[in-house]
N, C-alpha and C positions, 0 to 999 in steps of 0.2 A: 504494500500500500504506500502511495506517495505521501511525502510529508504534508503537502497542501491538503490532500484528501483527509488524512488522519486528523490534522489540526481543525479542519472545517467540521468534521463529524464530532470531534470532542467538544468544540464550542457549541454545536447544535444541541447535543444531548445534555450537557451540563447547564446550558441556558434553559432548556425546557424543564429540567429538574429544579433549578433554583428559582426561576421566574414563576413556577406553579404556586409558590407561597403568596406572591403578589396577586395572581389571578384568583386564588381562593379568597383572599381578603376582599377583592372586588365582588366576588360572588356572594359573600355574606350579606351584602346589601339586599339580596333578593331571596335568601334562603336561610333556614336554621342550619347551624354548622354540621350536625351529625347527619341530617338528611342530605345535605349537599355532598358530604363525603360518601354516603351510601350510593347516591345516584352516580357519582363519578366512577366508582369502582364496579358498579353493576354494568354500566356502559362498557367500561374497559374489559371486564371479565367476560361479558357476553360476546364481544367482538373477538377476543382472543380464544374463547372456547370454540366458537365457530371455526376459527382458523385452524386450531389443532385437530378438530374433527375432520375438516375438509382435507387436510394434508395427512391425515391418519397417523398422527404422532402417537407413540406408545403410551397408553394410559395404564394406571395402576390396576391390578387385577384383584388385590386383596383389600378387604374393608379396613384392615389395620393401616394400610398405606393411605387410604382416603382420610382416616382420622388424623394422620400426621399432616396432611394438606390443610385440613380444617384448623388444626392448632396453629400452624404457621400463618394461615390467613387471619386467625383471630389476633395474633400478635403483630404481624407485619402490616396488614392492611387495616384491620379494625382498631388495634391498639395504637400503632404509630400514627395513622392518618386521623383517627378520631381525636387524638390529643393535639395534633397539629391544627386541625380545623378549630378546635375549642380554644387553643392558645391565641389564634388570630383575632378573637373577639376583643382582646385587651392589650396585646402587644403588636409591634410592627412586624411586617413580613421579614425584614432583615433580622430582627431579634429572634423570631421563631426559627428561621433557617439556620442561624448560627448555633442555637441551642440544639436543634435536632441533629445537625451534622457533627456534633461531638460524639456520635455513636462509635466511630472507629476507635476513639480513645477508650471508651467503655469496653469494647470488644477485647482489647489488650488486658484490661484489668480483670474482666470476668473469665477470660480464657486462662489467665494465670491462676486465678483462684479455684476454678472448678474443673478445668481440663489439664492443669499442670503444664500448659504451654510455656515456652521460653522465648524471650525477645531480647534484642540487642539493646545496649545501653542508650544509644541515640533514640531508639523507639520509646524508651521510658522517658527520655528527655522530651520527646514530642508529647507524651501524655501529660507530663508536668506542665509544659508550656501551655497546652490546651486548657488544662484545669485553671491555670492562672488567668487565661483569657476569659473563661467563663466567669470567674470571680470578679474580674474587672467589669465585664458586661452587665452582670447582675448587681454587683456591689454599688455601682454608681447610680442605680435607680433611686430616685427620691421617694417614689411610691412603689412598694412591692406589689406586683400584680399577679393574679391567678394564672395568667398566660405563661408566666415564667415556669411555674410548677408543671403545667401541661407540656411545655417545651422540653423540660428535662425528662419527664416521664416518657415522652415520645422517643427520646434517644435511648432510654433504658429498654423499651420494648424492641426497638430496632436492633440493639446489640444482642439481646436474648434470641430474637428470631434469626439473626445471622449465625449464631452458634448452633442453633437447631438445624438450620439448613446445612451447616458444615458437617453435622453428624449424619443427616438423612438425605441430603440433596443428591448424592451420587446414585441413589436408587431410582431417581425420577428423571424424566425428560424435562429439561429446563423450561421449555415453552409450556408444557402441560402444567408443571408446578406453578409457574407464574400466572397462567390463565385462571386456574381454579382457586388458588389462594386469594386472588383478587375477587373472584366471583363469590366465594364463601365469605370473605371479609366484608364485601358489600352487603350481603344478606344479613350478616351479624349487625353491621352498622344500621341497617334499616330497622331491624327489630329494636335495637337500643334507642334509636331516634324516637320511636313511638312510646318507649317506656320512660325515657328521661327528659324529653323535651316536647314542646308543642311543634310538631312538624309543619314547616312552612316552605313553600317554593312558589315564588311569584313568576308566572309564566309570561315571558315577553322575549323579544328578539335578543336583547343583550344577555339575559340570564341563560337562554338556550345556547348562545354562542360560547359563553363562559363554560357551561357544562360540557359541551362538545369538545372545547379546547382541552379541558382537564381530562376528559375521558379518552379522547383519541390522541391528541398531540402530546400532552404531558404524561400519559400513561403508556398507551400502545406504541406510538412512534418513538418515544424516549427509550423505552425498553428495547425495541427492535434495533435502534441505532447502537445502543450501548452493547447489546449482545453481539451485534455484527463486529464491533471493534474488538471485543474479547476473542471472538473466533478468528479474526484476521490479524491480530497483533499480540503483543505480550501482555497478559493480564496484570502483572505486577506494575509495569510501566503505565498502563491505562488507568489503573486504580488511583495512581498518584494525582490524577487530574480531578478527583472528586472535590478538591479544595476550591475549584471554580464555582461549584454549585452555590455555597453560601455567599460568595462574592456576587453572583448574579441575583441572588435573593435580596441582598442589601441594595444593589444598584437599581433594580427594577422597582423596588418599593419606593426609593427616592425619586425616580423619574416619573412613575405613573401615579403614585399616591401621595407624593410630597412628604414622605416619611423623613423626619429629621435625621441627619447624620451626626449624632453626638460623638464627641471625641472618645467616650468610653466604648461605643459600639465599634468605631474604627480600630482602636487599639486592641480591644478584646477580640474582635473578629479576626484581626491580622494574626494575633498570637495563636488563635484556634486553627486558622488556615495553615500556618507554619507547622503546628503540631500534627495536624492531619497528614500533611506532606511527609513529615519525618516518620510517622507511624506506618504509613502505607509504602514507604520507600523500599523496604526489603522484608516483607512479611514471610513467615513460613508458608510454604506453598499452599497448603490446604486452606488456611485462614485467608490468605490473599485472594484465592479464587472466589471464596464465598462472599467476601466483602464486595468484590468487583461485580458479582452477579446479582446482588440484591438491589432492586430498584426502589425508588421512593414514589 
């Protein structure tokens, strides 16, 4: 793959990933958060399920395998995305993206504690730098907002689901796992929406455009481009570019929503981005592959 093509696709997929926080924030003007999250992943899950059926991708044959898909969907889609959408009610798109993308730092900590994985000194330096960045981003807040808690919890859910995929993912077709974990996660979010909030979706041209962008461009297209890069490049090298996603989250929030660029966000975000880069720089093979293949 040429350098120009690789760079263009990296920018496209990380832009779609990071800017989705801003698009979700715009969508909350027309919808309750959990219902919007549910609709997004029902659209994406249905489209991808049709794709994997048409192309006859290998599906799990045992019920035990399907329950693993449901569990991953409950964490990766329902847990992560539900918390992200809830966080955006009270904090900016940039703050939410920065907090959510601390998940690679948490993967190192959790993998060390529970899987006895070992990492290099500079990777732990990246974890420390990232945690300092989080402290700066949160600590400078004059008013502590609930969205900060949701943002941190989303990163925890993402890290846990990454480790589960690391343990189970080899037995699944990647496209099938992604399709059905999104579909099941969307169904869980739909049920939770009717239980925990008053579901609302204002139907108009802008709200439908936002929903389609989130469901198709920010989910299906983003995942397809990312997976193409993984298949045709080096996963370890590709994964280092995840640091661009929170950058695009901050910048699109500033450009489209006039979110303020506080010095604490810029400094804290920069430290987190550097930390993510260091952590992803030379992962052990199995953990590196899983982080790379997990979409937001």
